[in-house]
C-alpha positions in Angstrom: 44.4 -60.6 37.2 45.1 -57.9 34.5 44.4 -60.6 31.8 41.0 -61.4 33.4 40.0 -57.6 33.4 41.1 -57.2 29.8 39.0 -60.3 28.8 36.0 -59.0 30.7 36.3 -55.5 29.1 36.7 -57.1 25.6 33.6 -59.3 26.2 31.6 -56.3 27.6 32.5 -54.3 24.5 31.4 -57.0 22.2 28.1 -57.4 24.0 27.5 -53.6 23.8 28.4 -53.5 20.1 26.1 -56.5 19.3 23.3 -54.9 21.3 23.6 -51.6 19.4 23.6 -53.5 16.1 20.4 -55.4 17.0 18.7 -52.2 18.2 19.6 -50.3 15.1 17.9 -52.9 12.9 14.2 -52.1 12.6 11.9 -55.0 12.0 10.2 -55.1 8.6 12.5 -52.4 7.1 13.2 -53.4 3.5 16.8 -53.8 2.6 18.2 -51.5 -0.1 18.4 -53.0 -3.6 19.7 -50.1 -5.6 21.1 -46.6 -5.0 21.2 -43.6 -7.4 22.6 -40.2 -6.5 21.9 -40.4 -2.8 18.4 -41.9 -3.3 17.8 -45.5 -2.3 14.9 -47.6 -3.6 14.1 -50.9 -2.0 11.4 -53.5 -2.3 9.9 -56.1 0.0 6.6 -58.1 -0.4 4.9 -55.6 -2.7 6.1 -52.5 -0.9 8.5 -49.9 -2.3 10.3 -47.4 -0.1 12.2 -44.4 -1.4 14.8 -43.0 1.0 16.7 -39.7 0.5 19.6 -38.8 2.8 18.5 -41.5 5.3 14.8 -40.3 5.6 12.0 -42.5 4.3 9.9 -40.4 1.9 7.1 -42.9 0.9 5.8 -46.4 1.3 3.7 -48.1 -1.4 1.2 -50.6 -0.1 0.5 -53.8 -2.0 -3.2 -52.8 -2.5 -4.9 -49.6 -3.7 -8.2 -49.0 -1.8 -10.3 -46.0 -2.6 -9.3 -43.0 -0.5 -11.2 -42.5 2.8 -13.0 -45.8 2.7 -12.9 -49.1 4.6 -14.1 -52.4 3.0 -15.2 -54.9 5.7 -16.0 -58.1 3.9 -18.4 -56.9 1.1 -19.5 -53.7 2.9 -17.9 -50.4 2.0 -17.8 -47.5 4.6 -16.8 -44.0 3.7 -15.2 -41.4 6.0 -15.3 -37.5 5.8 -14.1 -36.4 9.2 -10.6 -36.9 10.5 -8.9 -36.2 13.9 -5.4 -36.7 15.2 -4.0 -36.0 18.6 -1.0 -36.8 20.9 -2.0 -38.5 24.2 1.1 -38.9 26.3 3.5 -41.0 24.3 0.9 -42.2 21.8 -0.6 -40.7 18.6 -4.3 -41.3 18.1 -5.9 -40.9 14.7 -9.6 -41.3 13.9 -11.6 -41.4 10.7 -15.4 -40.9 11.0 -18.5 -40.0 9.1 -19.9 -36.6 10.2 -18.3 -36.9 13.6 -20.0 -40.1 14.3 -20.0 -43.8 13.4 -18.7 -45.7 11.6 -15.3 -44.9 13.1 -11.8 -46.2 12.4 -9.2 -45.7 15.1 -5.4 -46.0 14.9 -3.3 -45.9 18.1 0.4 -45.6 17.5 2.9 -46.2 20.3 4.8 -43.0 19.4 3.9 -39.3 19.8 5.1 -38.5 16.3 4.1 -40.8 13.4 6.6 -41.1 10.6 6.5 -42.7 7.2 6.9 -46.5 7.4 5.4 -49.9 7.8 3.8 -50.5 11.3 2.9 -53.9 12.7 -0.6 -54.3 13.9 -0.9 -55.4 17.5 -4.0 -55.7 19.7 -2.4 -53.2 22.1 0.5 -51.2 20.5 3.5 -51.3 22.9 6.5 -50.6 20.7 7.4 -47.7 18.4 6.8 -49.9 15.2 3.4 -51.1 16.3 -0.2 -49.7 15.9 -3.5 -51.0 17.2 -6.5 -50.6 14.9 -10.2 -50.6 15.9 -13.2 -50.3 13.7 -16.7 -49.7 15.1 -20.1 -49.3 13.3 -21.7 -48.0 16.5 -21.0 -47.4 20.2 -21.9 -51.0 21.1 -19.1 -53.4 21.8 -20.9 -56.0 19.6 -20.2 -53.7 16.6 -16.5 -53.4 17.2 -13.9 -55.0 15.0 -10.2 -55.4 15.9 -7.1 -56.6 14.2 -4.3 -58.4 16.0 -1.9 -58.9 13.2 -1.0 -57.5 9.8 0.6 -54.2 8.7 -0.4 -50.6 8.3 1.4 -48.6 5.5 1.9 -45.0 6.7 2.8 -42.0 4.5 3.4 -38.7 6.2 3.6 -35.4 4.2 3.7 -32.3 6.3 0.8 -32.6 8.8 -1.1 -35.1 6.5 -1.0 -38.8 7.5 -2.2 -41.6 5.2 -2.8 -45.0 6.7 -3.5 -48.0 4.4 -4.5 -51.5 5.4 -4.4 -54.4 2.9 -6.1 -57.7 3.4 -6.1 -57.7 7.2 -8.4 -59.9 9.2 -10.6 -58.0 11.6 -12.6 -60.0 14.3 -15.8 -59.0 16.1 -17.2 -60.3 19.4 -19.0 -63.3 17.8 -16.1 -64.1 16.7 -16.5 -63.5 13.0 -13.4 -62.5 11.0 -13.7 -60.5 7.8 -11.0 -59.1 5.6 -10.4 -55.3 5.6 -8.9 -53.0 3.0 -8.8 -49.4 3.9 -7.1 -46.1 3.1 -7.7 -43.0 5.2 -5.9 -39.6 5.0 -6.0 -37.2 7.9 -5.3 -33.8 6.3 
């Protein structure tokens, strides 16, 4: 019997260690490629992440849209009003024009947004996910949603910059158009 308990404890310990290892790996985090004086620089699919003392300091998206704009197909929308708020365990960020439409909404499934690459989901339900909705008016026929892709987020103090590169957004018809956008909430 003592041998059986020992084997069970060993097996339980291995399962716990493997679970912790899996949980500590964040999906889509680039793997380090070089390290210099405590600073790590890594690259994956057009993105570069600089890390200092274990904290991600910036993410470089694979596109460079004009600041505070969204291009939907061939139409360019501009934003000049930005809001951000915590709602329970989620962070909501909105970019608008004069407190009205068009409006771009990001819903992160975390109360505090940090620099990184977030996966787009129709309904964000994990800390590394964000849902994105774009609307040209209050009508549901003028709402565009994305269900896949990535948002590149850079945080500096209270300023949050979200960049979307070549992501398909679909409306109710269903028509899908490519979106490139960069918005900064000061």
